[in-house]
Every structure is written in C-alpha cells, then in structure tokens.
C-alpha positions in Angstrom: 39.5 0.6 65.6 36.9 -0.7 63.3 34.6 -3.4 64.6 33.2 -6.2 62.6 28.9 -6.6 63.4 28.6 -10.0 63.9 24.5 -10.8 63.1 22.2 -13.2 65.2 19.3 -14.0 63.0 17.5 -14.9 65.9 17.9 -11.3 67.5 16.7 -9.1 64.6 13.9 -6.8 65.4 12.5 -7.1 61.7 12.1 -9.4 58.7 14.7 -7.0 56.7 17.0 -6.8 59.7 16.8 -10.9 59.6 17.1 -10.9 55.6 20.2 -8.9 56.0 21.6 -11.1 59.1 21.0 -14.1 56.4 23.1 -12.5 53.7 25.8 -11.5 56.1 26.1 -14.9 57.6 25.6 -16.7 54.3 28.0 -14.6 52.3 26.2 -12.8 50.0 26.9 -9.5 51.7 29.5 -8.1 53.3 29.4 -7.2 57.1 29.1 -3.5 58.1 32.1 -2.4 60.2 31.5 0.2 63.1 34.4 3.1 63.9 33.3 3.7 67.7 36.3 6.2 68.0 35.3 7.8 64.6 31.9 7.8 65.1 32.4 9.8 68.4 34.8 12.2 67.3 32.3 13.3 64.8 29.2 13.3 67.4 31.6 15.9 69.1 31.8 18.2 66.3 27.9 18.4 66.2 27.6 18.6 70.0 27.8 22.6 69.7 26.1 24.5 67.0 28.2 26.9 65.2 25.8 29.8 67.1 27.2 28.5 70.6 30.8 28.7 69.1 30.5 32.6 68.7 29.0 33.6 71.9 26.0 35.0 69.9 24.5 31.7 71.5 24.2 32.5 75.0 22.9 36.0 74.0 20.1 34.8 72.0 19.2 32.1 74.9 19.5 35.0 77.2 16.9 36.9 75.4 14.4 33.8 74.7 14.3 33.2 78.1 13.7 36.6 79.8 11.2 37.2 81.9 8.6 39.6 80.3 7.7 41.3 82.9 10.0 42.3 85.7 9.2 40.9 89.3 10.5 43.1 92.0 12.9 41.4 94.5 11.2 40.1 98.1 11.6 41.8 101.1 11.7 40.4 104.3 9.3 41.5 106.9 9.4 40.6 110.9 6.5 41.3 113.0 6.7 41.1 116.5 3.5 41.3 118.9 4.3 43.9 121.5 3.1 42.8 125.0 0.6 44.8 126.4 1.6 44.1 130.3 -2.2 44.2 130.9 -3.5 40.8 132.3 -7.2 41.9 131.9 -6.7 40.9 128.2 -5.6 37.6 128.5 -8.2 37.2 131.2 -11.0 38.4 128.9 -9.5 36.0 126.3 -9.8 33.1 128.2 -13.1 33.9 130.1 -14.4 34.1 125.8 -12.6 30.7 125.0 -13.4 28.7 128.4 -17.4 29.6 129.0 -18.6 26.6 127.8 -17.7 23.3 130.3 -19.7 20.6 128.7 -20.0 19.7 124.7 -23.0 21.4 122.8 -25.5 18.3 121.1 -28.4 20.6 120.5 -28.3 23.8 119.1 -31.4 26.0 120.0 -32.4 28.8 118.6 -31.4 31.0 121.5 -27.8 29.3 121.3 -27.9 30.2 117.0 -28.7 33.7 118.0 -25.8 33.9 120.3 -23.6 32.6 117.8 -24.9 35.2 115.1 -24.5 38.0 117.4 -20.5 37.0 118.6 -19.9 36.8 114.9 -21.0 40.5 113.9 -18.2 43.0 113.6 -17.7 45.1 116.5 -17.8 48.8 116.0 
C-alpha cells in the first residue's frame, strides 16, 4: 500500500530538499508516494545474484577462498616427565637453588666469574 510523503522544510538536509519540500507544501509539485511492500519485494529479487541461483556461485566462492598451500592437521602430542626415583637428583637441584642465604647487593668480579662459569654449557 503506497504511503504519501509529508515533507518538513525544517528537517530538510540540503537546499534542494528544502526547495522540494516548499514546492510540495505549496502544491506546485506532487508529493511522491512510496510503496514499501513493492520496494521490499523488488529488493529481494536483487539480493541473490544469477550465479548463486545456479550453484556456480558456491563453487566460484570456494575456488576463490581456497588456501594456496595445504596446511597439515595438528596432532596432539603428550609429554610426560618420567619419575627417576633418585632422591639425589632432587637434593642436587635444591642445593643449587638454595645456596644463597642473603640477597646479593654488590656484584664482585669473582661473583661475576662464577655466574659465567655456571652459565657455560656442560659437555
């Protein structure tokens, strides 16, 4: 069902719109009518392209978005630490971590040498 447009000069965003609103109010021009239902039905016709109606559109979209390189699927890997049961391993680690009783505030050359030696790769 067509609806008649009622112009409002104060709400017109441009000078052309104001002039058109004034002409419609004065009767110089006929007010346009809008059929929302017909416009909606027409819009539905344009919402799906001809290519998509045939099924070629889905194939074309798949080809356009296909990855250029094959990516292997991720495989889940579980790592589990094997208990050794050797208490000496734990004691040695605890001794290495707990040797410093106080916080070190001054770094001497000797302390620096020790740190470098501890940082060397063991063969």
